[in-house]
C-alpha positions as CSV (number, residue, x, y, z in Angstrom):
1,X,-13.8,7.1,-16.0
2,X,-13.9,4.4,-13.4
3,X,-16.4,4.8,-10.6
4,X,-15.2,6.0,-7.2
5,X,-14.5,3.4,-4.4
6,X,-13.6,6.0,-1.7
7,X,-14.0,9.7,-1.6
8,X,-12.0,11.7,0.9
9,X,-13.4,15.3,1.3
10,X,-11.5,18.1,3.0
11,X,-10.3,16.1,6.0
12,X,-8.2,17.3,8.9
13,X,-6.3,15.2,11.4
14,X,-4.1,16.0,14.4
15,X,-2.2,14.3,17.2
16,X,-2.2,16.2,20.5
17,X,-3.2,19.4,18.7
18,X,-0.3,19.0,16.2
19,X,-1.7,19.1,12.7
20,X,-1.0,15.9,10.7
21,X,-3.3,16.5,7.7
22,X,-5.0,19.7,6.6
23,X,-7.8,20.0,4.1
24,X,-7.0,16.8,2.3
25,X,-9.2,15.5,-0.5
26,X,-8.7,12.4,-2.7
27,X,-10.8,10.2,-4.8
28,X,-9.8,6.5,-5.2
29,X,-11.4,4.8,-8.2
30,X,-11.7,1.3,-9.5
31,X,-8.4,0.0,-10.9
32,X,-6.5,3.1,-9.8
33,X,-2.8,2.7,-8.9
34,X,-1.9,5.7,-6.8
35,X,1.6,6.3,-5.5
36,X,1.5,8.2,-2.1
37,X,4.8,10.1,-1.7
38,X,6.0,12.7,0.8
39,X,8.6,13.4,3.5
40,X,8.8,11.5,6.8
41,X,6.2,12.9,9.2
42,X,4.2,14.4,6.3
43,X,1.1,12.5,7.1
44,X,1.2,9.5,4.7
45,X,0.6,6.9,7.4
46,X,-2.1,9.0,9.0
47,X,-3.9,9.1,5.6
48,X,-3.7,5.3,5.4
49,X,-5.1,4.9,8.9
50,X,-8.1,7.1,8.0
51,X,-8.8,5.2,4.8
52,X,-8.7,1.9,6.8
53,X,-11.0,3.3,9.4
54,X,-8.4,3.1,12.1
55,X,-8.4,6.8,12.7
56,X,-11.2,9.3,12.5
57,X,-10.5,12.7,11.0
58,X,-11.2,15.7,13.2
59,X,-13.0,17.5,10.3
60,X,-14.2,16.5,6.9
61,X,-15.7,13.3,5.7
62,X,-14.8,10.0,3.9
63,X,-17.4,8.2,1.8
64,X,-17.1,4.5,1.0
65,X,-18.8,2.9,-2.0
66,X,-17.3,-0.4,-0.8
67,X,-17.4,-2.2,2.6
68,X,-14.2,-1.7,4.6
69,X,-13.7,-5.4,4.6
70,X,-13.1,-5.1,0.9
71,X,-9.8,-3.3,1.6
72,X,-6.7,-5.4,1.8
73,X,-3.8,-4.1,3.8
74,X,0.0,-4.8,3.9
75,X,1.4,-2.7,6.8
76,X,4.9,-1.4,7.0
77,X,7.6,-3.6,8.6
78,X,5.3,-6.4,9.7
79,X,7.1,-8.6,12.2
80,X,6.3,-12.1,13.4
81,X,8.0,-14.3,16.0
82,X,10.0,-16.6,13.8
83,X,9.8,-19.4,16.4
84,X,6.0,-19.4,16.4
85,X,4.9,-22.7,14.8
86,X,2.9,-21.5,11.8
87,X,3.3,-22.3,8.2
88,X,3.0,-20.0,5.1
89,X,-0.3,-21.6,4.2
90,X,-1.7,-21.0,7.7
91,X,-0.6,-17.4,7.6
92,X,-2.3,-16.8,4.3
93,X,-5.5,-18.7,5.5
94,X,-5.8,-16.4,8.5
95,X,-6.5,-13.5,6.1
96,X,-9.4,-15.4,4.6
97,X,-10.8,-16.3,8.0
98,X,-10.8,-12.6,9.1
99,X,-12.6,-11.6,5.9
100,X,-15.2,-14.3,6.3
101,X,-16.0,-13.3,9.8
102,X,-16.5,-9.7,8.7
103,X,-18.5,-10.5,5.7
104,X,-20.5,-13.4,7.2
105,X,-19.7,-15.8,4.4
106,X,-19.4,-19.5,4.7
107,X,-16.1,-21.4,4.3
108,X,-16.9,-23.1,1.0
109,X,-14.0,-22.8,-1.4
110,X,-11.5,-21.9,1.3
111,X,-8.8,-24.3,0.0
112,X,-9.3,-22.9,-3.6
113,X,-8.9,-19.3,-2.4
114,X,-5.7,-20.2,-0.5
115,X,-4.2,-22.0,-3.4
116,X,-5.1,-19.1,-5.8
117,X,-3.5,-16.5,-3.5
118,X,-0.3,-18.7,-3.1
119,X,-0.1,-19.1,-6.8
120,X,-0.5,-15.3,-7.4
121,X,2.5,-14.5,-5.3
122,X,4.6,-17.6,-6.4
123,X,4.6,-19.4,-3.0
124,X,3.0,-22.7,-3.8
125,X,6.3,-24.5,-3.3
126,X,6.8,-23.0,0.1
127,X,3.3,-23.3,1.6
128,X,4.3,-25.9,4.2
129,X,7.4,-24.0,5.3
130,X,7.6,-22.4,8.7
131,X,7.6,-18.6,8.6
132,X,10.8,-18.6,10.6
133,X,12.6,-20.2,7.6
134,X,11.6,-17.5,5.1
135,X,13.7,-14.7,3.6
136,X,12.5,-11.1,3.9
137,X,11.1,-11.3,0.3
138,X,9.3,-14.6,0.9
139,X,7.8,-13.2,4.1
140,X,6.5,-10.1,2.3
141,X,5.0,-12.4,-0.4
142,X,3.3,-14.4,2.3
143,X,1.8,-11.2,3.9
144,X,0.8,-10.0,0.4
145,X,-1.1,-13.3,-0.2
146,X,-2.8,-12.8,3.1
147,X,-3.9,-9.3,2.1
148,X,-5.4,-10.4,-1.3
149,X,-6.9,-13.7,-0.3
150,X,-10.4,-12.2,0.1
151,X,-10.2,-10.6,-3.4
152,X,-10.2,-7.0,-2.1
153,X,-11.5,-4.1,-4.3
154,X,-8.7,-1.9,-2.9
155,X,-5.2,-3.0,-1.8
156,X,-3.3,-0.6,0.5
157,X,0.5,-1.1,0.9
158,X,2.6,1.0,3.3
159,X,6.2,0.9,2.1
160,X,6.2,-2.8,1.3
161,X,9.8,-2.8,0.1
162,X,11.2,-2.2,3.6
163,X,13.8,-4.8,4.6
164,X,13.8,-6.6,1.2
165,X,16.5,-6.9,-1.4
166,X,16.5,-5.2,-4.8
167,X,15.6,-8.4,-6.7
168,X,12.5,-8.9,-4.7
169,X,11.6,-5.2,-4.9
170,X,11.3,-5.4,-8.7
171,X,9.4,-8.7,-8.5
172,X,7.0,-7.2,-6.0
173,X,6.2,-4.2,-8.3
174,X,5.8,-6.5,-11.3
175,X,3.3,-8.5,-9.2
176,X,1.4,-5.4,-8.1
177,X,1.1,-4.4,-11.8
178,X,-0.7,-7.7,-12.5
179,X,-2.9,-7.4,-9.4
180,X,-3.9,-3.9,-10.5
181,X,-5.8,-5.6,-13.4
182,X,-8.2,-6.9,-10.7
183,X,-8.1,-4.2,-7.9
184,X,-7.2,-0.6,-7.1
185,X,-3.9,-0.1,-5.4
186,X,-2.7,2.6,-3.0
187,X,1.1,2.4,-2.6
188,X,2.9,4.4,0.0
189,X,6.6,4.9,-0.9
190,X,9.5,7.2,-0.2
191,X,11.1,6.3,-3.6
192,X,9.2,7.9,-6.6
193,X,12.0,6.9,-9.0
194,X,11.5,3.2,-8.3
195,X,7.7,3.1,-8.3
196,X,7.0,5.5,-11.2
197,X,7.0,2.9,-14.0
198,X,4.3,0.9,-12.2
199,X,1.9,3.5,-10.7
200,X,-0.6,5.5,-12.7
201,X,-0.9,8.7,-10.7
202,X,0.8,10.4,-7.7
203,X,-0.5,12.0,-4.5
204,X,2.1,14.2,-2.8
205,X,1.3,14.3,1.0
206,X,3.0,16.9,3.3
207,X,0.1,17.8,5.6
208,X,-1.9,18.8,2.6
209,X,-2.3,16.7,-0.6
210,X,-1.6,17.5,-4.2
211,X,-2.9,15.0,-6.7
212,X,-0.8,14.6,-9.9
213,X,-2.7,12.7,-12.7
214,X,0.4,11.1,-14.2
215,X,3.2,8.7,-13.1
216,X,5.9,11.2,-14.1
217,X,6.7,14.2,-11.9
218,X,9.5,16.7,-12.1
219,X,11.6,18.3,-9.4
220,X,9.9,21.6,-10.2
221,X,6.5,20.1,-9.7
222,X,7.5,18.7,-6.4
223,X,8.6,22.1,-5.3
224,X,5.3,23.6,-6.3
225,X,3.5,20.8,-4.4
226,X,5.6,21.4,-1.3
227,X,6.7,17.8,-1.4
228,X,10.4,17.6,-0.4
229,X,11.3,14.0,-1.2
230,X,14.3,12.2,-2.5
231,X,14.6,12.1,-6.3
232,X,16.4,9.2,-7.9
233,X,18.3,9.8,-11.2
234,X,20.3,7.4,-13.3
235,X,23.5,8.2,-15.2
236,X,26.6,6.2,-16.1
237,X,26.7,5.4,-12.4
238,X,23.4,5.4,-10.5
239,X,23.3,8.2,-8.1
240,X,20.8,10.1,-5.9
241,X,20.1,13.8,-6.0
242,X,18.3,15.5,-3.1
243,X,16.7,18.9,-3.5
244,X,17.5,21.3,-0.7
245,X,14.5,22.2,1.4
246,X,13.7,23.9,4.7
247,X,11.8,22.4,7.6
């Protein structure tokens, strides 16, 4: 079994006395690929903020075997002013500079790191293009390259397929599968049907957390886990089935 990178132990979190997470525990190990699923408002983003150190739990603890600067992050719905005069290469480089400041490294090999990150996400040919000229998928690739440029031990993505087309969505998950050979990945998604071929395990978050040690999960298991999410099925005509649930 791979060694733990982060151990979350019985944490609680609340906003203005409204419980967001209750007694949540999770271990993230090297080369894990965990899909975080759950309903809107169930606490997925709160859990991500706690892992990133942006929010402190009201109870419980979180133990890091890695420095927080070794966590790459691709937030949900990142927006940048398209008129701002900055190129793809400059956006990617800004991720390296932030990592260097935190880790007190020198700048040797900066160009090599930038080139490697651009190559990993397939953006070498667009590195001089202004971000205002990018498609949604190209912009997400740029932000992903920025997140991985410092070779993180853990990559956290919060619904990275938002505002991108289906073609890029599939390319993205294929790319994440390759990156998972080098780093652990925590992927927040509302679509278990799409991500299940790529992830290794599942964490269902709806205030509490149920860990499922497989990438396949049934409707009955979701019911047991109190995880009312959309289930995607495929027949002659692709269609969606939603289990009835009470709020």
